[in-house]
KOLKOL-888428 format. One record per residue (C-alpha): chain; residue in three letters; x, y, z. Coordinates in steps of 0.05 Angstrom, whole numbers. Layout:
BEGIN
A ala X Y Z .
...
//
This chain:
BEGIN
A met 54 341 140 .
A asp 111 308 177 .
A phe 133 241 150 .
A ala 182 229 207 .
A ser 168 213 279 .
A glu 204 189 342 .
A arg 170 123 330 .
A cys 165 80 267 .
A ile 108 102 221 .
A leu 71 41 195 .
A ala 40 52 126 .
A leu -7 10 84 .
A ser 30 2 19 .
A pro -11 20 -43 .
A met -35 -41 -82 .
A asp -78 -38 -144 .
A asp -147 -68 -135 .
A ile -132 -81 -61 .
A thr -122 -16 -22 .
A asp -191 10 -38 .
A phe -235 53 8 .
A pro -264 -6 48 .
A phe -197 -40 59 .
A arg -163 25 79 .
A ser -218 37 130 .
A ile -205 -30 163 .
A cys -129 -22 163 .
A lys -134 48 193 .
A glu -177 21 249 .
A tyr -124 -31 266 .
A gly -65 15 269 .
A ala -41 37 200 .
A asp -11 106 211 .
A leu -8 128 139 .
A leu -49 108 78 .
A tyr -44 112 3 .
A thr -98 104 -49 .
A glu -89 51 -102 .
A phe -43 76 -157 .
A ile -83 117 -207 .
A ser -68 131 -279 .
A ala -57 205 -294 .
A glu -91 193 -361 .
A gly -151 161 -327 .
A ile -159 222 -282 .
A asn -152 270 -340 .
A his -204 233 -381 .
A asp -252 233 -321 .
A ala -254 157 -318 .
A phe -304 138 -264 .
A lys -260 84 -234 .
A ser -199 130 -231 .
A his -237 184 -194 .
A arg -271 132 -148 .
A lys -201 109 -127 .
A met -186 178 -100 .
A his -244 177 -52 .
A phe -228 177 23 .
A asn -255 207 88 .
A asp -222 247 142 .
A ala -215 186 187 .
A met -163 160 138 .
A arg -116 219 145 .
A pro -59 225 133 .
A ile -69 197 63 .
A gly -36 207 -4 .
A val -63 198 -74 .
A gln -13 157 -115 .
A ile -8 174 -188 .
A phe 29 141 -245 .
A gly 45 155 -318 .
A ala 102 166 -366 .
A asn 80 231 -398 .
A glu 100 294 -362 .
A gly 42 334 -390 .
A glu -10 283 -368 .
A leu 20 279 -298 .
A leu 19 355 -290 .
A arg -51 361 -318 .
A cys -80 313 -267 .
A leu -54 353 -208 .
A asp -114 400 -204 .
A ala -162 341 -199 .
A val -120 307 -147 .
A glu -112 370 -105 .
A asn -187 382 -109 .
A val -200 320 -65 .
A met -151 350 -14 .
A pro -106 292 5 .
A asp -47 304 51 .
A phe 5 290 -2 .
A ile 14 266 -74 .
A asp 56 204 -86 .
A ile 89 187 -152 .
A asn 94 114 -168 .
A trp 163 100 -199 .
A gly 162 29 -173 .
A cys 107 -14 -204 .
A pro 142 -71 -242 .
A val 80 -98 -278 .
A his 94 -105 -353 .
A lys 34 -65 -377 .
A val 56 -6 -335 .
A ala 132 -11 -338 .
A ser 134 -26 -413 .
A arg 103 42 -426 .
A gly 157 76 -386 .
A ala 114 87 -325 .
A gly 125 57 -256 .
A ser 193 23 -249 .
A gly 201 27 -324 .
A met 223 99 -312 .
A leu 285 72 -276 .
A lys 313 60 -346 .
A asp 315 135 -355 .
A pro 334 167 -288 .
A asp 344 235 -319 .
A lys 272 236 -344 .
A leu 248 209 -277 .
A leu 282 266 -241 .
A arg 258 319 -291 .
A ile 185 298 -284 .
A thr 190 292 -209 .
A gln 220 361 -203 .
A ser 165 389 -248 .
A ile 110 357 -206 .
A val 141 384 -142 .
A arg 145 453 -172 .
A his 72 453 -195 .
A ser 41 418 -136 .
A his 11 456 -77 .
A leu 18 393 -34 .
A pro 79 354 -10 .
A val 103 305 -62 .
A thr 132 237 -45 .
A val 161 181 -87 .
A lys 156 105 -83 .
A thr 208 68 -124 .
A arg 254 8 -127 .
A ile 329 1 -117 .
A gly 343 0 -192 .
A tyr 321 -29 -258 .
A asp 363 -93 -253 .
A lys 421 -121 -213 .
A asp 471 -85 -258 .
A asn 436 -18 -249 .
A ile 423 -9 -175 .
A cys 420 66 -173 .
A ile 379 83 -111 .
A gln 434 115 -70 .
A thr 450 166 -123 .
A leu 377 173 -144 .
A ala 355 185 -72 .
A gln 401 245 -65 .
A lys 377 274 -131 .
A leu 304 263 -113 .
A gln 317 298 -48 .
A asp 348 356 -87 .
A ala 286 356 -131 .
A gly 245 373 -70 .
A ile 207 310 -51 .
A ala 183 305 21 .
A met 194 230 32 .
A leu 221 170 -6 .
A ala 194 99 0 .
A ile 240 45 -26 .
A his 222 -26 -45 .
A gly 285 -68 -38 .
A arg 279 -105 -104 .
A thr 296 -85 -175 .
A lys 245 -78 -230 .
A thr 267 -143 -263 .
A gln 260 -182 -198 .
A met 186 -166 -198 .
A tyr 166 -201 -132 .
A ser 216 -258 -136 .
A gly 278 -266 -94 .
A thr 286 -224 -32 .
A ser 281 -151 -15 .
A asp 350 -122 0 .
A trp 340 -82 63 .
A ser 415 -69 69 .
A ile 409 -22 9 .
A ile 349 12 40 .
A gly 389 20 105 .
A ala 448 49 67 .
A val 404 103 38 .
A lys 374 118 106 .
A asn 444 123 137 .
A asn 473 166 82 .
A pro 495 230 117 .
A tyr 472 271 58 .
A ile 401 246 63 .
A his 356 286 108 .
A ile 287 270 81 .
A pro 249 212 113 .
A ile 262 143 84 .
A tyr 210 87 86 .
A gly 227 14 72 .
A asn 184 -37 36 .
A gly 189 -110 17 .
A asp 182 -179 50 .
A ile 150 -151 113 .
A asp 100 -208 123 .
A thr 98 -214 199 .
A pro 98 -165 257 .
A ser 165 -193 280 .
A lys 197 -178 212 .
A ala 169 -108 213 .
A ala 196 -95 283 .
A gln 263 -126 266 .
A ala 270 -84 202 .
A tyr 257 -21 241 .
A gln 304 -38 297 .
A gln 360 -58 249 .
A tyr 354 -4 196 .
A lys 320 53 233 .
A thr 279 75 173 .
A asp 228 129 188 .
A gly 172 85 165 .
A ile 155 15 140 .
A leu 106 -1 86 .
A ile 66 -65 93 .
A gly 30 -91 32 .
A arg 6 -161 16 .
A ala 15 -185 88 .
A ala -41 -138 109 .
A val -92 -172 64 .
A gly -139 -210 109 .
A asn -94 -189 166 .
A pro -104 -116 184 .
A trp -80 -134 254 .
A ile -8 -135 229 .
A phe -4 -60 243 .
A glu -30 -66 315 .
A gln 13 -128 328 .
A thr 76 -93 303 .
A lys 63 -34 349 .
A arg 55 -82 407 .
A leu 123 -113 392 .
A leu 156 -46 386 .
A gln 127 -27 454 .
A gly 155 -91 485 .
A leu 88 -125 488 .
A pro 71 -194 462 .
A glu 26 -204 402 .
A arg -46 -219 421 .
A asp -85 -278 395 .
A ile -136 -263 341 .
A ser -195 -309 350 .
A val -236 -338 293 .
A gln -295 -298 320 .
A glu -256 -233 312 .
A arg -235 -253 242 .
A val -308 -265 224 .
A glu -330 -199 254 .
A val -278 -159 216 .
A cys -290 -196 151 .
A ser -364 -183 160 .
A arg -353 -109 170 .
A his -306 -107 111 .
A leu -361 -140 69 .
A asp -411 -87 90 .
A leu -363 -31 74 .
A ser -348 -62 6 .
A val -422 -69 -12 .
A asp -437 1 12 .
A phe -380 30 -29 .
A phe -383 -11 -93 .
A gly -454 -37 -93 .
A glu -477 -109 -81 .
A his -451 -141 -145 .
A thr -382 -108 -149 .
A gly -374 -108 -74 .
A leu -380 -184 -71 .
A ile -331 -193 -128 .
A val -280 -148 -93 .
A met -287 -187 -28 .
A lys -266 -252 -62 .
A arg -195 -224 -60 .
A his -198 -224 16 .
A tyr -238 -284 42 .
A ala -182 -337 40 .
A ser -133 -290 73 .
A tyr -179 -274 131 .
A phe -183 -348 148 .
A lys -114 -371 127 .
A gly -89 -430 166 .
A leu -156 -456 191 .
A pro -163 -532 183 .
A asn -219 -560 140 .
A phe -235 -492 111 .
A lys -239 -511 37 .
A gln -314 -522 35 .
A phe -327 -456 70 .
A lys -281 -421 20 .
A leu -318 -451 -39 .
A ser -384 -430 -10 .
A leu -360 -358 1 .
A tyr -335 -354 -71 .
A ala -400 -382 -99 .
A glu -449 -340 -58 .
A thr -483 -284 -97 .
A ser -514 -243 -41 .
A ser -484 -206 17 .
A his -538 -235 62 .
A gly -516 -305 42 .
A val -443 -289 56 .
A his -462 -265 126 .
A ile -497 -331 138 .
A ile -435 -370 116 .
A leu -391 -326 161 .
A glu -436 -341 220 .
A lys -429 -416 205 .
A ile -353 -408 204 .
A ala -355 -374 273 .
A arg -399 -430 302 .
A tyr -359 -486 270 .
A tyr -292 -463 297 .
A ser -319 -446 365 .
A gly -343 -518 372 .
A his -417 -501 364 .
A pro -438 -526 295 .
//
């Protein structure tokens, strides 16, 4: 597949326990060009863990889509490739960027930035054994004294990856401070870099996405947490890039999309788990609405999807002026 285009490719950034099948479906509908699964443990795949294999599920409407894998053991990462390739994604993404302690402390995710030679060796081995394009998502370095992405990007390119997505923070920053897009831009504008470069970090509005693309000319932009409860961010960004104004998203539309998201979640996970999963999304769908606290508490307390639909209908009526 081609990770570069004449226009900016907008991707839904992989997020554990967030970018599941139902949420990806909604984001694709509202303009996400490229999708990833949640990050999946190579060990979980190899041990046939139900949840790990469920995370790999997608349909053709979601293409192009990549399965993102993580781990610190080369053998485990190579062994999971057959199972990943069997579900026939468009590419395989290696997560060298997750900063969460339980991942990084084991040498996986951004923990691997402590050992760039090992990171490169494993990446090259995966590229060599994979029948699909291999991409990498990583950070600019382990800490402020070890910002290595410019050198690392060239070596990853030499290792054969098809695209590199860069989050503009270090591992030790976690999600604090700001994402340094100037470093991402420097990698993109490096004359020795010819693979597509995607940028990630602090893109929480359509205007920031459009501005980042116009300023740094990355081939793509990953949007993560800002898409939660707001799948319209992809559509709205495209409007801005086309010179069109953002459109108003009514409460009625928010209710309708949240309701469809709920149905997808219940269909995919089952009633009990589907309702638990949706609790991560309710507040974001209705962020900024005045006097919403009681509705939020009701949504969190409700134990049936039918009951949630009734509450959503009440929200639509209340904010349309028809209680």
